[in-house]
mmCIF file as gemmi writes it, N, C-alpha and C atoms, coordinates in Angstrom:
data_model
loop_
_atom_site.group_PDB
_atom_site.id
_atom_site.type_symbol
_atom_site.label_atom_id
_atom_site.label_alt_id
_atom_site.label_comp_id
_atom_site.label_asym_id
_atom_site.label_entity_id
_atom_site.label_seq_id
_atom_site.pdbx_PDB_ins_code
_atom_site.Cartn_x
_atom_site.Cartn_y
_atom_site.Cartn_z
_atom_site.occupancy
_atom_site.B_iso_or_equiv
_atom_site.pdbx_formal_charge
_atom_site.auth_seq_id
_atom_site.auth_asym_id
_atom_site.pdbx_PDB_model_num
ATOM 1 N N . LYS Axp A 1 ? 19.917 -2.403 22.524 1 0 ? 1 A 1
ATOM 2 C CA . LYS Axp A 1 ? 19.053 -1.424 21.9 1 0 ? 1 A 1
ATOM 3 C C . LYS Axp A 1 ? 17.779 -2.128 21.43 1 0 ? 1 A 1
ATOM 4 N N . LYS Axp A 2 ? 16.651 -1.547 21.747 1 0 ? 2 A 1
ATOM 5 C CA . LYS Axp A 2 ? 15.366 -2.133 21.39 1 0 ? 2 A 1
ATOM 6 C C . LYS Axp A 2 ? 14.928 -1.653 20.004 1 0 ? 2 A 1
ATOM 7 N N . ILE Axp A 3 ? 14.466 -2.577 19.177 1 0 ? 3 A 1
ATOM 8 C CA . ILE Axp A 3 ? 14.019 -2.251 17.828 1 0 ? 3 A 1
ATOM 9 C C . ILE Axp A 3 ? 12.501 -2.357 17.777 1 0 ? 3 A 1
ATOM 10 N N . SER Axp A 4 ? 11.875 -1.326 17.229 1 0 ? 4 A 1
ATOM 11 C CA . SER Axp A 4 ? 10.418 -1.304 17.132 1 0 ? 4 A 1
ATOM 12 C C . SER Axp A 4 ? 9.979 -1.729 15.731 1 0 ? 4 A 1
ATOM 13 N N . SER Axp A 5 ? 8.904 -2.458 15.68 1 0 ? 5 A 1
ATOM 14 C CA . SER Axp A 5 ? 8.36 -2.885 14.39 1 0 ? 5 A 1
ATOM 15 C C . SER Axp A 5 ? 7.108 -2.081 14.045 1 0 ? 5 A 1
ATOM 16 N N . ALA Axp A 6 ? 6.981 -0.89 14.616 1 0 ? 6 A 1
ATOM 17 C CA . ALA Axp A 6 ? 5.779 -0.079 14.435 1 0 ? 6 A 1
ATOM 18 C C . ALA Axp A 6 ? 5.565 0.327 12.978 1 0 ? 6 A 1
ATOM 19 N N . ILE Axp A 7 ? 6.627 0.655 12.273 1 0 ? 7 A 1
ATOM 20 C CA . ILE Axp A 7 ? 6.482 1.089 10.881 1 0 ? 7 A 1
ATOM 21 C C . ILE Axp A 7 ? 5.957 -0.051 10.019 1 0 ? 7 A 1
ATOM 22 N N . SER Axp A 8 ? 6.558 -1.232 10.145 1 0 ? 8 A 1
ATOM 23 C CA . SER Axp A 8 ? 6.095 -2.361 9.333 1 0 ? 8 A 1
ATOM 24 C C . SER Axp A 8 ? 4.687 -2.788 9.737 1 0 ? 8 A 1
ATOM 25 N N . GLU Axp A 9 ? 4.356 -2.706 11.015 1 0 ? 9 A 1
ATOM 26 C CA . GLU Axp A 9 ? 2.998 -3.035 11.462 1 0 ? 9 A 1
ATOM 27 C C . GLU Axp A 9 ? 1.989 -2.036 10.899 1 0 ? 9 A 1
ATOM 28 N N . GLY Axp A 10 ? 2.36 -0.768 10.852 1 0 ? 10 A 1
ATOM 29 C CA . GLY Axp A 10 ? 1.476 0.254 10.298 1 0 ? 10 A 1
ATOM 30 C C . GLY Axp A 10 ? 1.217 0.044 8.817 1 0 ? 10 A 1
ATOM 31 N N . ILE Axp A 11 ? 2.27 -0.267 8.07 1 0 ? 11 A 1
ATOM 32 C CA . ILE Axp A 11 ? 2.112 -0.523 6.634 1 0 ? 11 A 1
ATOM 33 C C . ILE Axp A 11 ? 1.276 -1.777 6.416 1 0 ? 11 A 1
ATOM 34 N N . ASN Axp A 12 ? 1.51 -2.812 7.212 1 0 ? 12 A 1
ATOM 35 C CA . ASN Axp A 12 ? 0.74 -4.047 7.097 1 0 ? 12 A 1
ATOM 36 C C . ASN Axp A 12 ? -0.739 -3.785 7.38 1 0 ? 12 A 1
ATOM 37 N N . ASN Axp A 13 ? -1.029 -2.947 8.37 1 0 ? 13 A 1
ATOM 38 C CA . ASN Axp A 13 ? -2.406 -2.602 8.691 1 0 ? 13 A 1
ATOM 39 C C . ASN Axp A 13 ? -3.067 -1.856 7.533 1 0 ? 13 A 1
ATOM 40 N N . LYS Axp A 14 ? -2.331 -0.929 6.897 1 0 ? 14 A 1
ATOM 41 C CA . LYS Axp A 14 ? -2.871 -0.205 5.743 1 0 ? 14 A 1
ATOM 42 C C . LYS Axp A 14 ? -3.187 -1.167 4.603 1 0 ? 14 A 1
ATOM 43 N N . ILE Axp A 15 ? -2.299 -2.13 4.358 1 0 ? 15 A 1
ATOM 44 C CA . ILE Axp A 15 ? -2.511 -3.096 3.28 1 0 ? 15 A 1
ATOM 45 C C . ILE Axp A 15 ? -3.738 -3.954 3.565 1 0 ? 15 A 1
ATOM 46 N N . LYS Axp A 16 ? -3.89 -4.403 4.809 1 0 ? 16 A 1
ATOM 47 C CA . LYS Axp A 16 ? -5.057 -5.217 5.159 1 0 ? 16 A 1
ATOM 48 C C . LYS Axp A 16 ? -6.351 -4.43 5.006 1 0 ? 16 A 1
ATOM 49 N N . ARG Axp A 17 ? -6.325 -3.164 5.413 1 0 ? 17 A 1
ATOM 50 C CA . ARG Axp A 17 ? -7.523 -2.33 5.282 1 0 ? 17 A 1
ATOM 51 C C . ARG Axp A 17 ? -7.856 -2.102 3.806 1 0 ? 17 A 1
ATOM 52 N N . LEU Axp A 18 ? -6.843 -1.832 2.992 1 0 ? 18 A 1
ATOM 53 C CA . LEU Axp A 18 ? -7.054 -1.648 1.561 1 0 ? 18 A 1
ATOM 54 C C . LEU Axp A 18 ? -7.56 -2.93 0.918 1 0 ? 18 A 1
ATOM 55 N N . LYS Axp A 19 ? -7.07 -4.069 1.383 1 0 ? 19 A 1
ATOM 56 C CA . LYS Axp A 19 ? -7.504 -5.361 0.851 1 0 ? 19 A 1
ATOM 57 C C . LYS Axp A 19 ? -8.989 -5.588 1.115 1 0 ? 19 A 1
ATOM 58 N N . ARG Axp A 20 ? -9.455 -5.188 2.299 1 0 ? 20 A 1
ATOM 59 C CA . ARG Axp A 20 ? -10.885 -5.314 2.604 1 0 ? 20 A 1
ATOM 60 C C . ARG Axp A 20 ? -11.716 -4.38 1.73 1 0 ? 20 A 1
ATOM 61 N N . MET Axp A 21 ? -11.215 -3.166 1.503 1 0 ? 21 A 1
ATOM 62 C CA . MET Axp A 21 ? -11.95 -2.201 0.679 1 0 ? 21 A 1
ATOM 63 C C . MET Axp A 21 ? -11.919 -2.596 -0.791 1 0 ? 21 A 1
ATOM 64 N N . ALA Axp A 22 ? -10.875 -3.296 -1.222 1 0 ? 22 A 1
ATOM 65 C CA . ALA Axp A 22 ? -10.662 -3.595 -2.631 1 0 ? 22 A 1
ATOM 66 C C . ALA Axp A 22 ? -11.179 -4.966 -3.024 1 0 ? 22 A 1
ATOM 67 N N . TYR Axp A 23 ? -12.091 -5.505 -2.273 1 0 ? 23 A 1
ATOM 68 C CA . TYR Axp A 23 ? -12.617 -6.829 -2.59 1 0 ? 23 A 1
ATOM 69 C C . TYR Axp A 23 ? -13.191 -6.822 -4.002 1 0 ? 23 A 1
ATOM 70 N N . GLY Axp A 24 ? -12.706 -7.705 -4.842 1 0 ? 24 A 1
ATOM 71 C CA . GLY Axp A 24 ? -13.202 -7.791 -6.202 1 0 ? 24 A 1
ATOM 72 C C . GLY Axp A 24 ? -12.21 -7.32 -7.251 1 0 ? 24 A 1
ATOM 73 N N . TYR Axp A 25 ? -11.058 -6.776 -6.841 1 0 ? 25 A 1
ATOM 74 C CA . TYR Axp A 25 ? -10.052 -6.41 -7.835 1 0 ? 25 A 1
ATOM 75 C C . TYR Axp A 25 ? -9.594 -7.687 -8.528 1 0 ? 25 A 1
ATOM 76 N N . LYS Axp A 26 ? -9.621 -7.678 -9.835 1 0 ? 26 A 1
ATOM 77 C CA . LYS Axp A 26 ? -9.233 -8.869 -10.586 1 0 ? 26 A 1
ATOM 78 C C . LYS Axp A 26 ? -7.775 -8.825 -11.022 1 0 ? 26 A 1
ATOM 79 N N . ASP Axp A 27 ? -7.191 -7.64 -11.007 1 0 ? 27 A 1
ATOM 80 C CA . ASP Axp A 27 ? -5.832 -7.46 -11.49 1 0 ? 27 A 1
ATOM 81 C C . ASP Axp A 27 ? -4.879 -7.255 -10.311 1 0 ? 27 A 1
ATOM 82 N N . ALA Axp A 28 ? -3.939 -8.159 -10.123 1 0 ? 28 A 1
ATOM 83 C CA . ALA Axp A 28 ? -2.995 -8.082 -9.007 1 0 ? 28 A 1
ATOM 84 C C . ALA Axp A 28 ? -2.065 -6.88 -9.149 1 0 ? 28 A 1
ATOM 85 N N . ASP Axp A 29 ? -1.705 -6.526 -10.386 1 0 ? 29 A 1
ATOM 86 C CA . ASP Axp A 29 ? -0.835 -5.367 -10.598 1 0 ? 29 A 1
ATOM 87 C C . ASP Axp A 29 ? -1.531 -4.075 -10.174 1 0 ? 29 A 1
ATOM 88 N N . TYR Axp A 30 ? -2.822 -3.97 -10.453 1 0 ? 30 A 1
ATOM 89 C CA . TYR Axp A 30 ? -3.584 -2.79 -10.046 1 0 ? 30 A 1
ATOM 90 C C . TYR Axp A 30 ? -3.66 -2.709 -8.526 1 0 ? 30 A 1
ATOM 91 N N . PHE Axp A 31 ? -3.855 -3.837 -7.869 1 0 ? 31 A 1
ATOM 92 C CA . PHE Axp A 31 ? -3.902 -3.866 -6.41 1 0 ? 31 A 1
ATOM 93 C C . PHE Axp A 31 ? -2.555 -3.448 -5.824 1 0 ? 31 A 1
ATOM 94 N N . ARG Axp A 32 ? -1.465 -3.91 -6.422 1 0 ? 32 A 1
ATOM 95 C CA . ARG Axp A 32 ? -0.127 -3.525 -5.973 1 0 ? 32 A 1
ATOM 96 C C . ARG Axp A 32 ? 0.079 -2.02 -6.144 1 0 ? 32 A 1
ATOM 97 N N . LEU Axp A 33 ? -0.397 -1.456 -7.25 1 0 ? 33 A 1
ATOM 98 C CA . LEU Axp A 33 ? -0.309 -0.02 -7.483 1 0 ? 33 A 1
ATOM 99 C C . LEU Axp A 33 ? -1.095 0.754 -6.426 1 0 ? 33 A 1
ATOM 100 N N . LYS Axp A 34 ? -2.285 0.267 -6.072 1 0 ? 34 A 1
ATOM 101 C CA . LYS Axp A 34 ? -3.097 0.923 -5.051 1 0 ? 34 A 1
ATOM 102 C C . LYS Axp A 34 ? -2.414 0.859 -3.687 1 0 ? 34 A 1
ATOM 103 N N . ILE Axp A 35 ? -1.718 -0.238 -3.385 1 0 ? 35 A 1
ATOM 104 C CA . ILE Axp A 35 ? -0.979 -0.338 -2.122 1 0 ? 35 A 1
ATOM 105 C C . ILE Axp A 35 ? 0.118 0.722 -2.077 1 0 ? 35 A 1
ATOM 106 N N . HIS Axp A 36 ? 0.884 0.838 -3.156 1 0 ? 36 A 1
ATOM 107 C CA . HIS Axp A 36 ? 1.947 1.844 -3.2 1 0 ? 36 A 1
ATOM 108 C C . HIS Axp A 36 ? 1.376 3.247 -3.081 1 0 ? 36 A 1
ATOM 109 N N . GLN Axp A 37 ? 0.26 3.495 -3.743 1 0 ? 37 A 1
ATOM 110 C CA . GLN Axp A 37 ? -0.369 4.808 -3.687 1 0 ? 37 A 1
ATOM 111 C C . GLN Axp A 37 ? -0.871 5.107 -2.276 1 0 ? 37 A 1
ATOM 112 N N . HIS Axp A 38 ? -1.496 4.153 -1.645 1 0 ? 38 A 1
ATOM 113 C CA . HIS Axp A 38 ? -2.091 4.342 -0.324 1 0 ? 38 A 1
ATOM 114 C C . HIS Axp A 38 ? -1.026 4.516 0.759 1 0 ? 38 A 1
ATOM 115 N N . CYS Axp A 39 ? 0.098 3.837 0.623 1 0 ? 39 A 1
ATOM 116 C CA . CYS Axp A 39 ? 1.161 3.914 1.634 1 0 ? 39 A 1
ATOM 117 C C . CYS Axp A 39 ? 2.127 5.066 1.374 1 0 ? 39 A 1
ATOM 118 N N . GLY Axp A 40 ? 1.917 5.812 0.304 1 0 ? 40 A 1
ATOM 119 C CA . GLY Axp A 40 ? 2.786 6.945 0.01 1 0 ? 40 A 1
ATOM 120 C C . GLY Axp A 40 ? 4.097 6.55 -0.63 1 0 ? 40 A 1
ATOM 121 N N . LEU Axp A 41 ? 4.152 5.381 -1.231 1 0 ? 41 A 1
ATOM 122 C CA . LEU Axp A 41 ? 5.383 4.898 -1.849 1 0 ? 41 A 1
ATOM 123 C C . LEU Axp A 41 ? 5.448 5.202 -3.338 1 0 ? 41 A 1
ATOM 124 N N . LEU Axp A 42 ? 4.424 5.826 -3.865 1 0 ? 42 A 1
ATOM 125 C CA . LEU Axp A 42 ? 4.351 6.113 -5.294 1 0 ? 42 A 1
ATOM 126 C C . LEU Axp A 42 ? 4.727 7.568 -5.526 1 0 ? 42 A 1
ATOM 127 N N . ASN Axp A 43 ? 5.674 7.804 -6.405 1 0 ? 43 A 1
ATOM 128 C CA . ASN Axp A 43 ? 6.101 9.159 -6.724 1 0 ? 43 A 1
ATOM 129 C C . ASN Axp A 43 ? 5.264 9.654 -7.897 1 0 ? 43 A 1
ATOM 130 N N . PRO Axp A 44 ? 4.328 10.584 -7.677 1 0 ? 44 A 1
ATOM 131 C CA . PRO Axp A 44 ? 3.447 11.02 -8.766 1 0 ? 44 A 1
ATOM 132 C C . PRO Axp A 44 ? 4.173 11.769 -9.875 1 0 ? 44 A 1
ATOM 133 N N . ARG Axp A 45 ? 5.362 12.296 -9.603 1 0 ? 45 A 1
ATOM 134 C CA . ARG Axp A 45 ? 6.097 13.023 -10.636 1 0 ? 45 A 1
ATOM 135 C C . ARG Axp A 45 ? 6.664 12.105 -11.704 1 0 ? 45 A 1
ATOM 136 N N . ARG Axp A 46 ? 6.745 10.815 -11.413 1 0 ? 46 A 1
ATOM 137 C CA . ARG Axp A 46 ? 7.273 9.861 -12.396 1 0 ? 46 A 1
ATOM 138 C C . ARG Axp A 46 ? 6.245 9.507 -13.455 1 0 ? 46 A 1
ATOM 139 N N . TYR Axp A 47 ? 4.988 9.815 -13.205 1 0 ? 47 A 1
ATOM 140 C CA . TYR Axp A 47 ? 3.912 9.411 -14.106 1 0 ? 47 A 1
ATOM 141 C C . TYR Axp A 47 ? 3.161 10.646 -14.591 1 0 ? 47 A 1
ATOM 142 N N . PRO Axp A 48 ? 3.652 11.297 -15.656 1 0 ? 48 A 1
ATOM 143 C CA . PRO Axp A 48 ? 2.964 12.502 -16.156 1 0 ? 48 A 1
ATOM 144 C C . PRO Axp A 48 ? 1.596 12.154 -16.728 1 0 ? 48 A 1
ATOM 145 N N . GLN Axp A 49 ? 0.698 13.102 -16.629 1 0 ? 49 A 1
ATOM 146 C CA . GLN Axp A 49 ? -0.672 12.854 -17.111 1 0 ? 49 A 1
ATOM 147 C C . GLN Axp A 49 ? -0.853 13.309 -18.525 1 0 ? 49 A 1
């Protein structure tokens, strides 16, 4: 059975693109939050406004 790495490659591409756009972020935690938000891994219902 052949295994595809398309999902991980897609997420890696999104992270690299976000990294280029986010040049100058000084806070690593904020950058990690933006990665989760951009990749759809952040559940907005957990963080009430």
